[in-house]
C-alpha positions in Angstrom: 116.9 129.4 53.8 115.9 131.7 56.6 115.5 129.8 59.8 111.9 130.5 61.1 113.2 130.7 64.6 114.9 134.0 63.7 111.4 135.6 63.3 110.2 134.7 66.7 109.1 138.1 68.5 111.5 139.4 71.1 110.2 139.5 74.7 110.0 143.2 74.7 107.9 143.1 71.6 105.4 140.6 73.5 105.3 142.8 76.4 104.4 145.9 74.5 101.3 144.2 72.8 97.9 145.5 74.4 96.8 142.2 75.6 100.1 141.2 77.2 100.4 144.7 78.6 97.1 144.2 80.3 98.4 141.1 82.1 101.2 143.3 83.6 98.5 145.2 85.4 96.9 142.1 86.9 100.2 140.0 87.7 103.8 140.7 88.8 105.9 141.8 85.9 108.6 138.9 86.8 105.7 136.5 86.2 104.5 138.0 82.9 108.1 138.2 81.6 108.7 134.5 82.5 105.5 133.5 80.8 106.5 135.4 77.5 109.9 133.7 77.7 108.1 130.2 78.1 105.8 131.0 75.1 108.8 131.8 73.0 110.8 128.9 74.1 108.0 126.5 73.2 107.7 128.1 69.7 111.5 127.6 69.4 111.2 124.0 70.3 108.4 123.6 67.7 110.7 124.7 64.9 109.8 128.5 65.1 106.0 128.0 64.5 104.0 130.7 66.2 101.4 129.2 68.7 98.1 128.0 67.0 96.2 130.0 69.6 98.1 133.2 68.9 100.9 134.8 71.1 98.6 136.6 73.4 96.6 133.5 74.4 99.8 131.6 74.7 101.4 134.2 77.1 98.1 134.4 79.2 98.1 130.5 79.4 101.6 130.4 80.6 101.0 133.1 83.1 98.0 131.0 84.5 100.2 127.8 84.5 103.2 129.4 86.2 101.3 131.5 88.7 99.3 128.5 89.9 100.2 127.1 93.3 102.2 123.7 93.0 100.4 122.4 96.0 96.9 122.0 94.5 94.0 120.5 96.3 92.7 117.4 94.5 89.6 115.1 94.7 90.7 111.6 95.6 88.6 109.1 93.6 91.2 106.4 93.9 89.6 104.6 97.0 92.9 104.8 98.9 92.1 106.3 102.1 95.5 107.2 103.3 97.0 108.0 99.9 100.7 109.3 100.6 101.0 111.0 97.1 97.7 112.9 97.9 98.8 114.1 101.5 97.6 111.3 103.6 95.1 112.2 106.2 92.6 115.1 105.3 92.0 117.1 108.6 88.9 117.3 110.7 86.9 120.6 110.6 88.0 121.3 114.2 91.7 120.8 113.3 91.3 123.2 110.3 89.9 125.7 112.6 92.5 125.4 115.2 95.3 125.6 112.5 93.7 128.7 111.0 93.4 130.4 114.4 97.1 129.7 115.0 98.1 131.0 111.6 96.1 134.2 111.9 98.5 136.0 114.3 100.7 135.3 117.2 100.3 132.3 119.4 101.5 131.3 122.9 103.8 128.6 121.3 106.6 128.9 123.9 105.1 131.4 126.3 103.6 130.6 129.7 100.6 132.8 130.0 100.0 132.2 133.8 103.5 133.3 134.7 104.4 135.5 131.9 107.5 133.8 131.3 109.1 131.6 128.6 107.4 128.2 128.2 108.0 125.1 126.2 106.3 123.9 123.0 106.6 120.5 124.2 103.8 121.1 126.6 101.1 121.3 123.7 99.5 118.1 123.2 101.4 116.3 126.1 98.5 116.1 128.5 95.9 114.8 125.8 98.3 112.3 124.7 99.0 111.0 128.3 95.1 111.0 128.9 94.3 109.0 125.7 97.2 106.5 125.6 97.9 106.0 129.2 101.6 106.6 128.9 103.5 108.7 131.6 104.8 111.3 129.1 104.7 112.3 125.6 106.6 114.4 123.0 105.6 115.6 119.6 108.1 116.1 116.6 107.7 116.7 112.8 107.4 113.3 111.7 107.7 109.5 112.8 111.0 108.9 111.1 112.4 112.0 113.1 110.8 110.5 116.1 112.6 107.2 115.7 115.9 109.1 114.9 115.5 111.1 118.1 114.8 108.2 120.3 117.7 106.1 119.0 120.1 109.1 119.6 118.8 109.8 123.1 118.7 106.2 124.2 121.4 104.4 122.3 123.9 106.9 120.8 127.4 105.5 120.9 126.1 102.1 121.7 124.3 99.2 119.9 120.6 98.5 119.1 119.4 95.0 118.4 116.5 94.4 115.8 115.1 91.5 114.0 116.2 91.1 110.5 112.6 90.7 109.5 111.9 94.2 110.8 114.5 96.2 108.8 111.8 97.8 106.7 111.7 100.6 104.1 109.2 103.1 104.8 108.9 104.6 101.5 111.0 107.0 99.4 113.9 104.7 99.9 114.3 105.6 103.8 115.1 102.5 105.6 115.4 101.7 109.3 119.2 100.7 109.0 119.9 104.4 107.5 118.0 106.0 110.3 119.7 103.8 112.9 123.2 104.8 111.3 122.4 108.5 111.3 121.6 108.4 115.1 125.1 107.2 115.9 123.7 103.7 116.9 125.4 100.6 115.8 122.8 98.2 114.2 122.9 94.6 115.3 120.7 92.2 113.3 119.4 89.0 114.8 117.2 86.1 113.4 116.2 85.7 109.9 113.8 87.3 107.6 110.9 85.0 108.6 111.8 83.8 112.1 113.3 85.4 115.1 113.3 84.1 118.7 113.9 85.5 122.2 117.2 83.6 122.5 118.4 85.5 119.3 118.2 88.9 121.1 119.7 87.1 124.2 122.8 85.8 122.5 123.4 89.2 120.9 123.7 91.1 124.1 127.1 92.7 124.8 128.3 95.4 127.1 127.7 97.8 124.1 124.0 97.2 123.9 121.9 99.9 124.8 118.4 99.2 123.3 116.1 96.6 121.8 114.1 97.9 118.9 110.9 96.4 117.9 109.5 97.7 114.4 105.8 97.0 113.5 105.5 95.7 110.1 102.7 98.1 109.1 103.1 98.2 105.3 103.6 94.5 104.5 102.8 91.0 105.8 105.0 88.0 106.3 102.9 84.7 106.2 103.7 81.0 106.5 106.6 79.6 108.5 107.1 82.7 110.5 107.9 83.7 114.2 108.7 86.9 116.0 109.1 88.1 119.5 106.2 90.1 121.0 106.8 93.6 122.2 106.0 92.7 125.8 108.6 90.0 125.8 111.1 92.3 124.3 110.5 94.9 126.8 110.8 92.4 129.5 114.0 91.2 128.3 115.4 94.7 127.9 114.4 95.7 131.4 115.9 92.6 132.9 119.3 93.6 131.4 118.9 97.2 132.3 118.2 98.3 128.7 115.6 100.5 126.8 113.0 99.1 124.6 111.9 101.2 121.6 108.7 100.3 119.6 108.3 101.8 116.2 104.4 101.3 116.0 104.0 103.4 112.7 100.3 104.1 111.9 99.0 105.6 115.2 95.7 103.8 115.6 93.9 105.3 118.8 90.7 103.3 118.2 90.0 99.6 117.9 88.4 99.2 114.4 87.6 95.5 114.5 84.0 96.1 114.6 84.2 97.3 111.0 86.3 94.5 109.8 89.7 96.2 110.4 91.8 93.9 112.6 95.4 93.1 113.4 96.8 96.7 113.8 97.7 97.3 117.4 96.4 100.5 119.0 98.5 102.9 120.8 97.2 102.0 124.3 97.8 98.4 123.7 101.4 99.4 122.7 101.8 101.4 125.8 100.7 98.4 128.0 103.7 96.3 126.8 105.7 98.5 128.8 108.2 99.5 126.1 110.0 102.6 127.2 109.2 104.7 124.0 106.5 104.2 121.3 106.7 106.0 118.2 103.9 106.7 115.8 102.6 108.9 113.0 100.0 111.8 113.3 98.9 111.7 109.7 97.9 108.1 109.2 95.2 106.3 111.2 95.2 108.8 113.9 93.8 111.3 111.1 95.8 114.4 112.0 98.7 116.5 110.5 102.0 115.2 109.7 103.7 114.6 113.1 105.8 112.0 114.9 104.5 111.3 118.3 106.5 109.7 121.0 104.8 108.2 124.2 106.4 106.3 127.1 108.1 106.6 130.4 109.0 109.8 132.0 112.7 109.0 132.0 112.9 108.0 128.3 110.7 110.9 127.0 112.9 113.4 129.2 116.1 112.0 127.5 114.4 112.5 124.3 113.3 116.0 125.1 117.0 116.8 126.1 118.6 115.5 123.1 120.0 118.1 120.7 118.2 116.4 117.7 114.9 117.4 119.5 115.3 120.9 118.2 116.1 119.9 114.7 113.0 117.9 114.5 110.6 120.0 116.6 107.0 120.6 115.4 105.8 123.9 114.4 102.8 125.8 115.8 100.4 124.8 113.0 101.1 121.2 113.4 100.5 121.4 117.1 97.4 123.4 116.8 95.8 120.9 114.3 97.1 117.9 116.2 95.7 119.1 119.5 92.3 119.7 118.1 92.4 116.2 116.4 93.2 114.5 119.6 90.5 116.3 121.6 88.0 114.7 119.3 89.1 111.3 120.6 87.6 112.1 124.1 84.3 111.0 122.5 85.0 108.1 120.3 81.8 108.3 118.4 82.4 112.0 117.6 85.9 111.0 116.6 84.6 108.5 114.2 82.1 110.9 112.7 84.4 114.0 112.4 87.8 112.7 111.6 87.7 112.1 108.0 90.0 108.9 108.0 87.9 107.2 110.6 84.6 108.2 108.9 85.8 106.7 105.5 87.2 103.5 107.0 84.1 102.8 109.0 81.4 104.3 106.6 78.5 101.9 105.9 78.7 100.5 102.3 75.1 101.6 101.5 76.1 105.2 102.0 79.0 104.8 99.8 76.6 103.3 97.2 74.4 106.3 97.4 77.4 108.6 96.4 78.2 106.3 93.5 74.5 106.3 92.5 74.5 109.9 92.5 77.4 110.1 90.3 75.9 107.7 87.8 72.6 109.6 87.9 74.3 112.9 87.4 76.0 111.8 84.1 73.2 109.5 82.9 73.0 105.8 83.3 74.1 105.2 79.7 77.5 106.9 80.3 78.6 104.6 83.2 77.8 101.8 85.5 78.0 100.9 89.1 80.7 98.3 90.1 81.4 96.6 93.3 85.0 96.6 94.4 87.4 97.2 97.0 89.1 100.3 98.7 92.4 100.2 100.5 93.5 101.6 103.7 96.9 102.8 102.5 99.5 104.7 104.3 101.3 101.5 105.3 98.4 100.4 107.4 96.4 97.2 107.7 98.5 95.6 104.9 96.3 93.3 102.8 92.8 94.6 104.2 90.3 95.5 101.8 87.0 97.6 102.3 84.1 96.7 100.2 83.0 99.8 98.2 81.1 100.9 95.0 82.8 102.5 92.1 81.6 104.4 89.1 83.1 102.6 85.8 83.3 104.6 82.7 84.3 102.7 79.5 86.6 104.7 77.2 88.6 104.1 73.9 91.4 106.1 75.5 91.1 105.5 79.3 94.6 107.1 79.8 93.7 110.3 78.0 90.3 110.4 79.9 92.2 110.1 83.2 94.4 112.9 82.1 91.6 115.3 81.3 90.1 114.5 84.8 93.6 115.6 86.3 93.5 118.6 84.3 90.1 119.8 85.6 89.9 122.3 88.3 90.1 120.9 91.0 92.0 117.9 89.6 90.2 114.5 90.0 92.3 111.5 90.5 90.9 108.2 89.6 92.3 104.7 88.7 92.1 102.3 85.5 91.0 98.8 85.2 91.4 97.5 81.5 89.4 100.0 79.3 87.5 101.4 82.3 88.2 104.6 84.2 87.0 103.9 87.9 86.2 106.5 90.5 85.7 105.1 94.0 82.9 106.8 95.9 84.4 106.0 99.3 87.1 108.7 99.1 84.9 111.2 97.3 83.5 113.6 99.9 79.8 114.2 99.9 80.2 117.9 99.0 82.4 116.9 96.1 79.9 114.7 94.3 78.4 117.6 92.1 81.9 118.7 91.1 82.9 115.3 89.9 79.7 115.3 88.0 80.3 118.5 86.4 83.8 117.4 85.4 82.3 114.0 83.9 79.6 116.1 81.8 82.4 118.3 80.4 
């Protein structure tokens, strides 16, 4: 018998067809050729059966799929404000404008406009960070893990760093504090136990090799019950008494106290600076609400050592990050403005009635018989405020095949990411922006 796969058209034959030839006028030839091969390969895997929609349509669909950017914007309807898989913090309008200005042409990244000589990229954001945190100096790198790596290398390379066993955390993606310490050339010394560590544990572990005491804020999990740990201020005092450095991995980068909105227990950066730790490291794209960045603040001597370390160049921030971060930080000069304009802060502190209005608009848009309003909880996410819940309103849609329904929402343009609860698809209005409501309604109607 003749194998049907032997009858599949050649790539040249597909390209010669009028409809596919028209695609060559609209798209790069390499893309169209790749799409034609993908269509033929799919038919081959299907036993040689021609595409049900026809070869021209199959090639056109492959062109659209292969030509689409992989980093697609999405609508976050999960209710997780700092969703790591969805890019964490969306930027404020001011940050987007600053990033765009920096991207459109040349920028004075390492150029001193006053003197007409070479400048330093480390000058950008420094003064704002000093002003907002109360630290003596500051440095921006490309992410917080890079900041910890840099600080350990600069302050403890070739020596030992002491850390509580209860703080040897995994930060996600299998990246762990011990691995970062090893990469920095620092010897890890564990003290205490998983649930309890005392000041004398650090004291007993001190040797001539000790260079640094490390405190890691447990920002992505909680330890409750029979527990004890050493406050940063005590650790810093012990370090300085023994002429050592104290490094505080703070994590989330909260600049404003949010306890008035029911979010407490997460230390702010100014509070961390007040502990007198030599270096505090935190993220730019979590509770701060800016771009991905690692921010180091602390004493002039410690930050100068970090700035001079060779790793500083390997983890330096680019012009786009610095532009967006500077614009975000500037908003914090007026806390009320920051709460209104930094999307993360707005979502975390938004009144539940405003969230309900958006959920109601979704329900009215699709018809009250097609869904229902449900009271529920949103999450902060991003390894911040572990265990905290934000009261919210969701649109619930019952469906026989909810997984398939979610898949159709993900296939929409732009994709809409929701969550499941039993046979219901849930869309959390807290993380759906006001200008996205009509888009979500259109998708649900379709």
